[in-house]
C-alpha positions in Angstrom: 0.5 1.1 -20.7 -0.1 -1.1 -17.6 0.3 -4.8 -17.7 -3.0 -6.6 -18.3 -2.8 -8.2 -14.8 -3.1 -4.9 -13.0 -6.4 -4.3 -11.5 -7.8 -2.4 -8.5 -9.7 -4.1 -5.8 -11.5 -2.4 -2.9 -11.5 -3.6 0.7 -13.5 -1.4 3.0 -11.9 2.1 2.8 -8.6 0.7 1.6 -7.3 0.5 -2.0 -4.6 -1.9 -3.0 -3.1 -2.8 -6.3 -2.8 -6.5 -7.3 -0.2 -7.3 -9.9 -1.1 -11.0 -10.0 -1.8 -13.8 -7.5 1.7 -13.5 -6.0 2.3 -9.7 -5.8 0.1 -7.1 -3.9 0.9 -3.4 -3.6 -0.1 -1.2 -0.6 0.4 2.3 -2.1 1.2 5.3 0.2 1.7 3.1 3.3 4.6 2.5 5.5 5.1 -0.6 7.7 3.3 1.0 10.7 0.2 1.8 8.5 0.3 -1.7 7.1 0.4 -3.2 10.6 -2.6 -1.1 11.7 -4.4 -2.2 8.5 -3.6 -5.9 9.1 -4.8 -5.9 12.7 -7.9 -3.8 12.3 -9.1 -4.6 8.8 -7.7 -7.9 7.7 -7.8 -9.8 11.0 -10.9 -8.0 12.1 -9.9 -8.0 15.7 -12.0 -5.7 18.0 -9.4 -4.2 20.2 -10.7 -2.4 23.3 -9.7 1.2 23.6 -7.9 0.6 26.9 -5.6 -1.8 25.2 -5.1 0.1 21.9 -2.2 2.2 23.4 -0.2 -0.9 24.2 0.0 -2.2 20.6 3.3 -1.5 19.0 2.3 -1.1 15.3 5.8 -0.1 14.4 7.3 -3.3 15.8 4.6 -5.4 14.2 5.2 -3.7 10.9 8.9 -4.3 11.2 8.2 -8.0 11.7 6.1 -8.0 8.6 9.2 -7.0 6.7 10.6 -10.5 7.5 7.5 -12.2 6.0 7.6 -11.2 2.3 6.7 -7.5 2.7 9.1 -4.9 1.3 9.2 -1.2 0.9 9.2 0.4 -2.5 9.2 4.0 -3.7 5.4 4.5 -3.2 4.6 2.1 -0.3 4.7 -1.5 0.6 4.8 -4.6 -1.7 3.9 -8.1 -0.6 5.5 -10.9 -2.6 3.9 -14.2 -1.8 6.3 -17.1 -2.3 
């Protein structure tokens, strides 16, 4: 049985699991996917197609790992401190 604090929320076409106010799960994502999601969905930047190829999502994702994001067996977990 799941903890009573588990619930699913929907953000555009992206599903994430929220454990409580301090823990958010991004299932079936790696850091590169999370970086893409953060830039395009969360920050809502409109990036011109001629610049898109210059964005290093892998490096940005790696930087997120220093900011409370960690990999777990099924994706990424954000622990807000």
